[in-house]
N, CA, C, O and CB atoms as a CASP TS submission, in Angstrom:
PFRMAT TS
TARGET T0000
AUTHOR 0000-0000-0000
METHOD Language model
MODEL 1
PARENT N/A
ATOM      1  N   UNK     1      18.686   5.605  25.804  1.00  0.00           N
ATOM      2  CA  UNK     1      19.420   5.342  24.580  1.00  0.00           C
ATOM      3  C   UNK     1      19.043   6.392  23.531  1.00  0.00           C
ATOM      4  O   UNK     1      17.873   6.755  23.418  1.00  0.00           O
ATOM      5  CB  UNK     1      19.131   3.906  24.060  1.00  0.00           C
ATOM      6  N   UNK     2      19.994   6.870  22.785  1.00  0.00           N
ATOM      7  CA  UNK     2      19.770   7.859  21.740  1.00  0.00           C
ATOM      8  C   UNK     2      19.305   7.140  20.475  1.00  0.00           C
ATOM      9  O   UNK     2      19.923   6.173  20.028  1.00  0.00           O
ATOM     10  CB  UNK     2      21.061   8.694  21.469  1.00  0.00           C
ATOM     11  N   UNK     3      18.204   7.634  19.911  1.00  0.00           N
ATOM     12  CA  UNK     3      17.694   7.040  18.679  1.00  0.00           C
ATOM     13  C   UNK     3      18.280   7.777  17.489  1.00  0.00           C
ATOM     14  O   UNK     3      18.180   8.999  17.383  1.00  0.00           O
ATOM     15  CB  UNK     3      16.145   7.079  18.640  1.00  0.00           C
ATOM     16  N   UNK     4      18.873   7.037  16.623  1.00  0.00           N
ATOM     17  CA  UNK     4      19.450   7.619  15.413  1.00  0.00           C
ATOM     18  C   UNK     4      18.426   7.541  14.279  1.00  0.00           C
ATOM     19  O   UNK     4      17.589   6.639  14.252  1.00  0.00           O
ATOM     20  CB  UNK     4      20.773   6.889  15.017  1.00  0.00           C
ATOM     21  N   UNK     5      18.500   8.478  13.359  1.00  0.00           N
ATOM     22  CA  UNK     5      17.550   8.536  12.248  1.00  0.00           C
ATOM     23  C   UNK     5      17.516   7.227  11.461  1.00  0.00           C
ATOM     24  O   UNK     5      16.439   6.779  11.068  1.00  0.00           O
ATOM     25  CB  UNK     5      17.903   9.689  11.316  1.00  0.00           C
ATOM     26  N   UNK     6      18.662   6.611  11.225  1.00  0.00           N
ATOM     27  CA  UNK     6      18.696   5.398  10.418  1.00  0.00           C
ATOM     28  C   UNK     6      18.185   4.175  11.168  1.00  0.00           C
ATOM     29  O   UNK     6      17.999   3.119  10.565  1.00  0.00           O
ATOM     30  CB  UNK     6      20.098   5.145   9.938  1.00  0.00           C
ATOM     31  N   UNK     7      17.954   4.300  12.482  1.00  0.00           N
ATOM     32  CA  UNK     7      17.437   3.186  13.262  1.00  0.00           C
ATOM     33  C   UNK     7      15.910   3.178  13.323  1.00  0.00           C
ATOM     34  O   UNK     7      15.317   2.184  13.743  1.00  0.00           O
ATOM     35  CB  UNK     7      18.005   3.234  14.662  1.00  0.00           C
ATOM     36  N   UNK     8      15.268   4.267  12.911  1.00  0.00           N
ATOM     37  CA  UNK     8      13.812   4.329  12.917  1.00  0.00           C
ATOM     38  C   UNK     8      13.244   3.421  11.843  1.00  0.00           C
ATOM     39  O   UNK     8      13.885   3.151  10.827  1.00  0.00           O
ATOM     40  CB  UNK     8      13.326   5.768  12.710  1.00  0.00           C
ATOM     41  N   UNK     9      12.028   2.958  12.090  1.00  0.00           N
ATOM     42  CA  UNK     9      11.356   2.118  11.102  1.00  0.00           C
ATOM     43  C   UNK     9      11.001   2.962   9.880  1.00  0.00           C
ATOM     44  O   UNK     9      10.402   4.030  10.005  1.00  0.00           O
ATOM     45  CB  UNK     9      10.082   1.460  11.706  1.00  0.00           C
ATOM     46  N   UNK    10      11.367   2.483   8.725  1.00  0.00           N
ATOM     47  CA  UNK    10      11.082   3.184   7.479  1.00  0.00           C
ATOM     48  C   UNK    10       9.933   2.471   6.770  1.00  0.00           C
ATOM     49  O   UNK    10      10.019   1.275   6.490  1.00  0.00           O
ATOM     50  CB  UNK    10      12.349   3.251   6.566  1.00  0.00           C
ATOM     51  N   UNK    11       8.858   3.206   6.482  1.00  0.00           N
ATOM     52  CA  UNK    11       7.731   2.623   5.762  1.00  0.00           C
ATOM     53  C   UNK    11       8.010   2.674   4.270  1.00  0.00           C
ATOM     54  O   UNK    11       8.659   3.603   3.788  1.00  0.00           O
ATOM     55  CB  UNK    11       6.413   3.362   6.098  1.00  0.00           C
ATOM     56  N   UNK    12       7.525   1.680   3.536  1.00  0.00           N
ATOM     57  CA  UNK    12       7.730   1.676   2.085  1.00  0.00           C
ATOM     58  C   UNK    12       6.876   2.754   1.417  1.00  0.00           C
ATOM     59  O   UNK    12       5.842   3.157   1.951  1.00  0.00           O
ATOM     60  CB  UNK    12       7.395   0.289   1.496  1.00  0.00           C
ATOM     61  N   UNK    13       7.310   3.209   0.265  1.00  0.00           N
ATOM     62  CA  UNK    13       6.505   4.152  -0.522  1.00  0.00           C
ATOM     63  C   UNK    13       5.399   3.415  -1.260  1.00  0.00           C
ATOM     64  O   UNK    13       4.277   3.910  -1.371  1.00  0.00           O
ATOM     65  CB  UNK    13       7.390   4.925  -1.524  1.00  0.00           C
ATOM     66  N   UNK    14       5.719   2.242  -1.758  1.00  0.00           N
ATOM     67  CA  UNK    14       4.764   1.421  -2.501  1.00  0.00           C
ATOM     68  C   UNK    14       4.918  -0.035  -2.104  1.00  0.00           C
ATOM     69  O   UNK    14       5.947  -0.444  -1.567  1.00  0.00           O
ATOM     70  CB  UNK    14       4.957   1.588  -4.022  1.00  0.00           C
ATOM     71  N   UNK    15       3.861  -0.820  -2.380  1.00  0.00           N
ATOM     72  CA  UNK    15       3.917  -2.266  -2.182  1.00  0.00           C
ATOM     73  C   UNK    15       3.291  -2.949  -3.395  1.00  0.00           C
ATOM     74  O   UNK    15       2.442  -2.372  -4.074  1.00  0.00           O
ATOM     75  CB  UNK    15       3.187  -2.685  -0.863  1.00  0.00           C
ATOM     76  N   UNK    16       3.713  -4.164  -3.656  1.00  0.00           N
ATOM     77  CA  UNK    16       3.118  -4.947  -4.737  1.00  0.00           C
ATOM     78  C   UNK    16       1.741  -5.439  -4.303  1.00  0.00           C
ATOM     79  O   UNK    16       1.416  -5.448  -3.116  1.00  0.00           O
ATOM     80  CB  UNK    16       4.031  -6.145  -5.128  1.00  0.00           C
ATOM     81  N   UNK    17       0.947  -5.842  -5.273  1.00  0.00           N
ATOM     82  CA  UNK    17      -0.402  -6.339  -4.990  1.00  0.00           C
ATOM     83  C   UNK    17      -0.337  -7.535  -4.038  1.00  0.00           C
ATOM     84  O   UNK    17      -1.143  -7.628  -3.113  1.00  0.00           O
ATOM     85  CB  UNK    17      -1.125  -6.733  -6.304  1.00  0.00           C
ATOM     86  N   UNK    18       0.598  -8.435  -4.250  1.00  0.00           N
ATOM     87  CA  UNK    18       0.703  -9.613  -3.387  1.00  0.00           C
ATOM     88  C   UNK    18       0.977  -9.224  -1.936  1.00  0.00           C
ATOM     89  O   UNK    18       0.472  -9.872  -1.019  1.00  0.00           O
ATOM     90  CB  UNK    18       1.806 -10.539  -3.893  1.00  0.00           C
ATOM     91  N   UNK    19       1.761  -8.187  -1.719  1.00  0.00           N
ATOM     92  CA  UNK    19       2.036  -7.708  -0.374  1.00  0.00           C
ATOM     93  C   UNK    19       0.795  -7.056   0.232  1.00  0.00           C
ATOM     94  O   UNK    19       0.514  -7.235   1.417  1.00  0.00           O
ATOM     95  CB  UNK    19       3.205  -6.719  -0.388  1.00  0.00           C
ATOM     96  N   UNK    20       0.062  -6.309  -0.571  1.00  0.00           N
ATOM     97  CA  UNK    20      -1.181  -5.680  -0.103  1.00  0.00           C
ATOM     98  C   UNK    20      -2.182  -6.743   0.332  1.00  0.00           C
ATOM     99  O   UNK    20      -2.884  -6.569   1.328  1.00  0.00           O
ATOM    100  CB  UNK    20      -1.796  -4.790  -1.208  1.00  0.00           C
ATOM    101  N   UNK    21      -2.247  -7.833  -0.406  1.00  0.00           N
ATOM    102  CA  UNK    21      -3.136  -8.942  -0.049  1.00  0.00           C
ATOM    103  C   UNK    21      -2.738  -9.502   1.316  1.00  0.00           C
ATOM    104  O   UNK    21      -3.590  -9.722   2.177  1.00  0.00           O
ATOM    105  CB  UNK    21      -3.090 -10.059  -1.130  1.00  0.00           C
ATOM    106  N   UNK    22      -1.445  -9.729   1.505  1.00  0.00           N
ATOM    107  CA  UNK    22      -0.956 -10.298   2.773  1.00  0.00           C
ATOM    108  C   UNK    22      -1.214  -9.383   3.963  1.00  0.00           C
ATOM    109  O   UNK    22      -1.662  -9.846   5.012  1.00  0.00           O
ATOM    110  CB  UNK    22       0.531 -10.586   2.675  1.00  0.00           C
ATOM    111  N   UNK    23      -0.938  -8.100   3.812  1.00  0.00           N
ATOM    112  CA  UNK    23      -1.018  -7.215   4.978  1.00  0.00           C
ATOM    113  C   UNK    23      -2.444  -6.753   5.292  1.00  0.00           C
ATOM    114  O   UNK    23      -2.720  -6.357   6.424  1.00  0.00           O
ATOM    115  CB  UNK    23      -0.141  -6.008   4.757  1.00  0.00           C
ATOM    116  N   UNK    24      -3.351  -6.796   4.316  1.00  0.00           N
ATOM    117  CA  UNK    24      -4.725  -6.370   4.575  1.00  0.00           C
ATOM    118  C   UNK    24      -5.670  -7.527   4.845  1.00  0.00           C
ATOM    119  O   UNK    24      -6.681  -7.358   5.527  1.00  0.00           O
ATOM    120  CB  UNK    24      -5.236  -5.575   3.416  1.00  0.00           C
ATOM    121  N   UNK    25      -5.350  -8.697   4.317  1.00  0.00           N
ATOM    122  CA  UNK    25      -6.260  -9.828   4.447  1.00  0.00           C
ATOM    123  C   UNK    25      -7.359  -9.813   3.395  1.00  0.00           C
ATOM    124  O   UNK    25      -8.240 -10.672   3.403  1.00  0.00           O
ATOM    125  CB  UNK    25      -6.876  -9.837   5.820  1.00  0.00           C
ATOM    126  N   UNK    26      -7.310  -8.837   2.484  1.00  0.00           N
ATOM    127  CA  UNK    26      -8.280  -8.774   1.389  1.00  0.00           C
ATOM    128  C   UNK    26      -7.840  -9.711   0.276  1.00  0.00           C
ATOM    129  O   UNK    26      -6.661 -10.047   0.162  1.00  0.00           O
ATOM    130  CB  UNK    26      -8.431  -7.322   0.856  1.00  0.00           C
ATOM    131  N   UNK    27      -8.797 -10.129  -0.543  1.00  0.00           N
ATOM    132  CA  UNK    27      -8.451 -11.004  -1.664  1.00  0.00           C
ATOM    133  C   UNK    27      -7.788 -10.196  -2.775  1.00  0.00           C
ATOM    134  O   UNK    27      -7.917  -8.974  -2.845  1.00  0.00           O
ATOM    135  CB  UNK    27      -9.706 -11.729  -2.202  1.00  0.00           C
ATOM    136  N   UNK    28      -7.086 -10.902  -3.625  1.00  0.00           N
ATOM    137  CA  UNK    28      -6.423 -10.279  -4.779  1.00  0.00           C
ATOM    138  C   UNK    28      -7.442  -9.572  -5.670  1.00  0.00           C
ATOM    139  O   UNK    28      -7.206  -8.459  -6.139  1.00  0.00           O
ATOM    140  CB  UNK    28      -5.646 -11.336  -5.596  1.00  0.00           C
ATOM    141  N   UNK    29      -8.580 -10.235  -5.898  1.00  0.00           N
ATOM    142  CA  UNK    29      -9.597  -9.625  -6.764  1.00  0.00           C
ATOM    143  C   UNK    29     -10.190  -8.366  -6.117  1.00  0.00           C
ATOM    144  O   UNK    29     -10.502  -7.404  -6.818  1.00  0.00           O
ATOM    145  CB  UNK    29     -10.719 -10.642  -7.070  1.00  0.00           C
ATOM    146  N   UNK    30     -10.348  -8.366  -4.791  1.00  0.00           N
ATOM    147  CA  UNK    30     -10.863  -7.174  -4.100  1.00  0.00           C
ATOM    148  C   UNK    30      -9.873  -6.022  -4.191  1.00  0.00           C
ATOM    149  O   UNK    30     -10.277  -4.870  -4.351  1.00  0.00           O
ATOM    150  CB  UNK    30     -11.165  -7.490  -2.626  1.00  0.00           C
ATOM    151  N   UNK    31      -8.581  -6.320  -4.090  1.00  0.00           N
ATOM    152  CA  UNK    31      -7.558  -5.281  -4.243  1.00  0.00           C
ATOM    153  C   UNK    31      -7.669  -4.654  -5.635  1.00  0.00           C
ATOM    154  O   UNK    31      -7.627  -3.431  -5.774  1.00  0.00           O
ATOM    155  CB  UNK    31      -6.130  -5.871  -4.019  1.00  0.00           C
ATOM    156  N   UNK    32      -7.812  -5.492  -6.662  1.00  0.00           N
ATOM    157  CA  UNK    32      -7.951  -4.959  -8.026  1.00  0.00           C
ATOM    158  C   UNK    32      -9.247  -4.170  -8.196  1.00  0.00           C
ATOM    159  O   UNK    32      -9.266  -3.190  -8.940  1.00  0.00           O
ATOM    160  CB  UNK    32      -7.903  -6.099  -9.048  1.00  0.00           C
ATOM    161  N   UNK    33     -10.325  -4.570  -7.530  1.00  0.00           N
ATOM    162  CA  UNK    33     -11.568  -3.797  -7.574  1.00  0.00           C
ATOM    163  C   UNK    33     -11.356  -2.405  -6.960  1.00  0.00           C
ATOM    164  O   UNK    33     -11.840  -1.405  -7.489  1.00  0.00           O
ATOM    165  CB  UNK    33     -12.701  -4.549  -6.828  1.00  0.00           C
ATOM    166  N   UNK    34     -10.634  -2.357  -5.849  1.00  0.00           N
ATOM    167  CA  UNK    34     -10.350  -1.076  -5.196  1.00  0.00           C
ATOM    168  C   UNK    34      -9.457  -0.192  -6.056  1.00  0.00           C
ATOM    169  O   UNK    34      -9.591   1.032  -6.053  1.00  0.00           O
ATOM    170  CB  UNK    34      -9.692  -1.309  -3.839  1.00  0.00           C
ATOM    171  N   UNK    35      -8.548  -0.819  -6.790  1.00  0.00           N
ATOM    172  CA  UNK    35      -7.707  -0.060  -7.727  1.00  0.00           C
ATOM    173  C   UNK    35      -8.575   0.510  -8.843  1.00  0.00           C
ATOM    174  O   UNK    35      -8.451   1.685  -9.190  1.00  0.00           O
ATOM    175  CB  UNK    35      -6.579  -0.957  -8.319  1.00  0.00           C
ATOM    176  N   UNK    36      -9.454  -0.321  -9.407  1.00  0.00           N
ATOM    177  CA  UNK    36     -10.338   0.120 -10.501  1.00  0.00           C
ATOM    178  C   UNK    36     -11.263   1.253 -10.068  1.00  0.00           C
ATOM    179  O   UNK    36     -11.528   2.172 -10.842  1.00  0.00           O
ATOM    180  CB  UNK    36     -11.175  -1.056 -11.011  1.00  0.00           C
ATOM    181  N   UNK    37     -11.753   1.187  -8.828  1.00  0.00           N
ATOM    182  CA  UNK    37     -12.685   2.208  -8.341  1.00  0.00           C
ATOM    183  C   UNK    37     -11.976   3.502  -7.935  1.00  0.00           C
ATOM    184  O   UNK    37     -12.622   4.523  -7.700  1.00  0.00           O
ATOM    185  CB  UNK    37     -13.472   1.666  -7.158  1.00  0.00           C
ATOM    186  N   UNK    38     -10.636   3.452  -7.855  1.00  0.00           N
ATOM    187  CA  UNK    38      -9.881   4.639  -7.481  1.00  0.00           C
ATOM    188  C   UNK    38      -9.655   4.764  -5.978  1.00  0.00           C
ATOM    189  O   UNK    38      -9.094   5.757  -5.516  1.00  0.00           O
ATOM    190  CB  UNK    38     -10.586   5.857  -7.980  1.00  0.00           C
ATOM    191  N   UNK    39     -10.090   3.760  -5.213  1.00  0.00           N
ATOM    192  CA  UNK    39      -9.899   3.800  -3.763  1.00  0.00           C
ATOM    193  C   UNK    39      -8.448   3.533  -3.369  1.00  0.00           C
ATOM    194  O   UNK    39      -8.024   3.908  -2.276  1.00  0.00           O
ATOM    195  CB  UNK    39     -10.811   2.785  -3.087  1.00  0.00           C
ATOM    196  N   UNK    40      -7.697   2.899  -4.236  1.00  0.00           N
ATOM    197  CA  UNK    40      -6.265   2.682  -4.020  1.00  0.00           C
ATOM    198  C   UNK    40      -5.498   3.336  -5.153  1.00  0.00           C
ATOM    199  O   UNK    40      -5.804   3.119  -6.325  1.00  0.00           O
ATOM    200  CB  UNK    40      -5.927   1.164  -3.928  1.00  0.00           C
ATOM    201  N   UNK    41      -4.508   4.133  -4.805  1.00  0.00           N
ATOM    202  CA  UNK    41      -3.674   4.793  -5.807  1.00  0.00           C
ATOM    203  C   UNK    41      -2.523   3.864  -6.190  1.00  0.00           C
ATOM    204  O   UNK    41      -1.902   3.234  -5.334  1.00  0.00           O
ATOM    205  CB  UNK    41      -3.134   6.157  -5.276  1.00  0.00           C
ATOM    206  N   UNK    42      -2.254   3.795  -7.484  1.00  0.00           N
ATOM    207  CA  UNK    42      -1.195   2.913  -7.967  1.00  0.00           C
ATOM    208  C   UNK    42      -0.222   3.645  -8.875  1.00  0.00           C
ATOM    209  O   UNK    42      -0.490   4.741  -9.368  1.00  0.00           O
ATOM    210  CB  UNK    42      -1.792   1.730  -8.702  1.00  0.00           C
ATOM    211  N   UNK    43       0.906   3.003  -9.072  1.00  0.00           N
ATOM    212  CA  UNK    43       1.928   3.463 -10.004  1.00  0.00           C
ATOM    213  C   UNK    43       2.340   2.250 -10.814  1.00  0.00           C
ATOM    214  O   UNK    43       2.558   1.177 -10.251  1.00  0.00           O
ATOM    215  CB  UNK    43       3.162   4.122  -9.263  1.00  0.00           C
ATOM    216  N   UNK    44       2.450   2.401 -12.116  1.00  0.00           N
ATOM    217  CA  UNK    44       2.936   1.314 -12.964  1.00  0.00           C
ATOM    218  C   UNK    44       4.419   1.544 -13.238  1.00  0.00           C
ATOM    219  O   UNK    44       4.823   2.620 -13.679  1.00  0.00           O
ATOM    220  CB  UNK    44       2.124   1.227 -14.303  1.00  0.00           C
ATOM    221  N   UNK    45       5.215   0.524 -12.971  1.00  0.00           N
ATOM    222  CA  UNK    45       6.638   0.544 -13.286  1.00  0.00           C
ATOM    223  C   UNK    45       6.884  -0.684 -14.142  1.00  0.00           C
ATOM    224  O   UNK    45       6.938  -1.810 -13.647  1.00  0.00           O
ATOM    225  CB  UNK    45       7.549   0.554 -11.980  1.00  0.00           C
ATOM    226  N   UNK    46       7.032  -0.445 -15.432  1.00  0.00           N
ATOM    227  CA  UNK    46       7.101  -1.579 -16.348  1.00  0.00           C
ATOM    228  C   UNK    46       5.785  -2.331 -16.298  1.00  0.00           C
ATOM    229  O   UNK    46       4.722  -1.741 -16.489  1.00  0.00           O
ATOM    230  CB  UNK    46       8.285  -2.517 -15.995  1.00  0.00           C
ATOM    231  N   UNK    47       5.850  -3.627 -16.042  1.00  0.00           N
ATOM    232  CA  UNK    47       4.630  -4.430 -15.925  1.00  0.00           C
ATOM    233  C   UNK    47       4.110  -4.508 -14.503  1.00  0.00           C
ATOM    234  O   UNK    47       3.006  -5.002 -14.275  1.00  0.00           O
ATOM    235  CB  UNK    47       4.878  -5.820 -16.440  1.00  0.00           C
ATOM    236  N   UNK    48       4.883  -4.031 -13.548  1.00  0.00           N
ATOM    237  CA  UNK    48       4.504  -4.122 -12.137  1.00  0.00           C
ATOM    238  C   UNK    48       3.499  -3.042 -11.754  1.00  0.00           C
ATOM    239  O   UNK    48       3.656  -1.875 -12.111  1.00  0.00           O
ATOM    240  CB  UNK    48       5.739  -4.015 -11.252  1.00  0.00           C
ATOM    241  N   UNK    49       2.471  -3.447 -11.025  1.00  0.00           N
ATOM    242  CA  UNK    49       1.522  -2.505 -10.447  1.00  0.00           C
ATOM    243  C   UNK    49       1.900  -2.335  -8.985  1.00  0.00           C
ATOM    244  O   UNK    49       1.882  -3.294  -8.213  1.00  0.00           O
ATOM    245  CB  UNK    49       0.033  -2.996 -10.608  1.00  0.00           C
ATOM    246  N   UNK    50       2.240  -1.115  -8.613  1.00  0.00           N
ATOM    247  CA  UNK    50       2.637  -0.817  -7.247  1.00  0.00           C
ATOM    248  C   UNK    50       1.571   0.050  -6.596  1.00  0.00           C
ATOM    249  O   UNK    50       1.120   1.034  -7.184  1.00  0.00           O
ATOM    250  CB  UNK    50       4.017  -0.116  -7.208  1.00  0.00           C
ATOM    251  N   UNK    51       1.175  -0.309  -5.400  1.00  0.00           N
ATOM    252  CA  UNK    51       0.143   0.424  -4.673  1.00  0.00           C
ATOM    253  C   UNK    51       0.816   1.405  -3.719  1.00  0.00           C
ATOM    254  O   UNK    51       1.724   1.038  -2.973  1.00  0.00           O
ATOM    255  CB  UNK    51      -0.798  -0.549  -3.898  1.00  0.00           C
ATOM    256  N   UNK    52       0.363   2.651  -3.750  1.00  0.00           N
ATOM    257  CA  UNK    52       0.887   3.659  -2.832  1.00  0.00           C
ATOM    258  C   UNK    52       0.571   3.216  -1.403  1.00  0.00           C
ATOM    259  O   UNK    52      -0.593   2.991  -1.070  1.00  0.00           O
ATOM    260  CB  UNK    52       0.279   5.076  -3.135  1.00  0.00           C
ATOM    261  N   UNK    53       1.582   3.091  -0.566  1.00  0.00           N
ATOM    262  CA  UNK    53       1.410   2.590   0.794  1.00  0.00           C
ATOM    263  C   UNK    53       0.505   3.502   1.622  1.00  0.00           C
ATOM    264  O   UNK    53      -0.299   3.022   2.422  1.00  0.00           O
ATOM    265  CB  UNK    53       2.766   2.446   1.475  1.00  0.00           C
ATOM    266  N   UNK    54       0.635   4.801   1.433  1.00  0.00           N
ATOM    267  CA  UNK    54      -0.217   5.751   2.145  1.00  0.00           C
ATOM    268  C   UNK    54      -1.686   5.571   1.808  1.00  0.00           C
ATOM    269  O   UNK    54      -2.550   5.710   2.674  1.00  0.00           O
ATOM    270  CB  UNK    54       0.206   7.166   1.828  1.00  0.00           C
ATOM    271  N   UNK    55      -1.967   5.263   0.559  1.00  0.00           N
ATOM    272  CA  UNK    55      -3.322   5.014   0.106  1.00  0.00           C
ATOM    273  C   UNK    55      -3.881   3.754   0.771  1.00  0.00           C
ATOM    274  O   UNK    55      -5.046   3.715   1.167  1.00  0.00           O
ATOM    275  CB  UNK    55      -3.360   4.880  -1.426  1.00  0.00           C
ATOM    276  N   UNK    56      -3.051   2.742   0.886  1.00  0.00           N
ATOM    277  CA  UNK    56      -3.442   1.483   1.520  1.00  0.00           C
ATOM    278  C   UNK    56      -3.714   1.701   3.014  1.00  0.00           C
ATOM    279  O   UNK    56      -4.686   1.175   3.557  1.00  0.00           O
ATOM    280  CB  UNK    56      -2.339   0.409   1.322  1.00  0.00           C
ATOM    281  N   UNK    57      -2.855   2.475   3.666  1.00  0.00           N
ATOM    282  CA  UNK    57      -3.046   2.775   5.087  1.00  0.00           C
ATOM    283  C   UNK    57      -4.313   3.579   5.305  1.00  0.00           C
ATOM    284  O   UNK    57      -5.048   3.322   6.259  1.00  0.00           O
ATOM    285  CB  UNK    57      -1.841   3.536   5.644  1.00  0.00           C
ATOM    286  N   UNK    58      -4.584   4.551   4.438  1.00  0.00           N
ATOM    287  CA  UNK    58      -5.789   5.361   4.559  1.00  0.00           C
ATOM    288  C   UNK    58      -7.039   4.507   4.385  1.00  0.00           C
ATOM    289  O   UNK    58      -8.024   4.706   5.095  1.00  0.00           O
ATOM    290  CB  UNK    58      -5.777   6.495   3.532  1.00  0.00           C
ATOM    291  N   UNK    59      -7.013   3.570   3.464  1.00  0.00           N
ATOM    292  CA  UNK    59      -8.144   2.685   3.230  1.00  0.00           C
ATOM    293  C   UNK    59      -8.419   1.842   4.463  1.00  0.00           C
ATOM    294  O   UNK    59      -9.567   1.730   4.891  1.00  0.00           O
ATOM    295  CB  UNK    59      -7.887   1.787   2.015  1.00  0.00           C
ATOM    296  N   UNK    60      -7.394   1.254   5.033  1.00  0.00           N
ATOM    297  CA  UNK    60      -7.594   0.382   6.186  1.00  0.00           C
ATOM    298  C   UNK    60      -7.890   1.161   7.453  1.00  0.00           C
ATOM    299  O   UNK    60      -8.438   0.605   8.404  1.00  0.00           O
ATOM    300  CB  UNK    60      -6.381  -0.484   6.398  1.00  0.00           C
ATOM    301  N   UNK    61      -7.536   2.442   7.485  1.00  0.00           N
ATOM    302  CA  UNK    61      -7.867   3.289   8.629  1.00  0.00           C
ATOM    303  C   UNK    61      -9.265   3.857   8.528  1.00  0.00           C
ATOM    304  O   UNK    61      -9.787   4.422   9.488  1.00  0.00           O
ATOM    305  CB  UNK    61      -6.871   4.415   8.752  1.00  0.00           C
ATOM    306  N   UNK    62      -9.876   3.703   7.349  1.00  0.00           N
ATOM    307  CA  UNK    62     -11.232   4.203   7.151  1.00  0.00           C
ATOM    308  C   UNK    62     -11.296   5.663   6.783  1.00  0.00           C
ATOM    309  O   UNK    62     -12.354   6.285   6.888  1.00  0.00           O
ATOM    310  CB  UNK    62     -12.028   3.982   8.372  1.00  0.00           C
ATOM    311  N   UNK    63     -10.160   6.233   6.343  1.00  0.00           N
ATOM    312  CA  UNK    63     -10.142   7.644   5.932  1.00  0.00           C
ATOM    313  C   UNK    63      -9.747   7.720   4.467  1.00  0.00           C
ATOM    314  O   UNK    63      -9.118   6.803   3.939  1.00  0.00           O
ATOM    315  CB  UNK    63      -9.158   8.483   6.814  1.00  0.00           C
ATOM    316  N   UNK    64     -10.112   8.796   3.823  1.00  0.00           N
ATOM    317  CA  UNK    64      -9.737   9.002   2.422  1.00  0.00           C
ATOM    318  C   UNK    64      -8.292   9.450   2.351  1.00  0.00           C
ATOM    319  O   UNK    64      -7.788  10.113   3.257  1.00  0.00           O
ATOM    320  CB  UNK    64     -10.662  10.039   1.740  1.00  0.00           C
ATOM    321  N   UNK    65      -7.623   9.076   1.252  1.00  0.00           N
ATOM    322  CA  UNK    65      -6.215   9.466   1.055  1.00  0.00           C
ATOM    323  C   UNK    65      -6.098  10.922   0.702  1.00  0.00           C
ATOM    324  O   UNK    65      -4.991  11.422   0.501  1.00  0.00           O
ATOM    325  CB  UNK    65      -5.565   8.623  -0.035  1.00  0.00           C
TER
END
């Protein structure tokens, strides 16, 4: 079967804190500690704190972003 570009899995650019909690199994307070320490890169959009997905993947893989 031919794989089309739009059929590939697309990873998000950012995730909300609540999503980061769900996918990592870390507590909400631990996620905020990692944000404060600079281990997770974030972007603020209005009042929303969005975590860079690549930063989250690097953290859980044990490598620096």
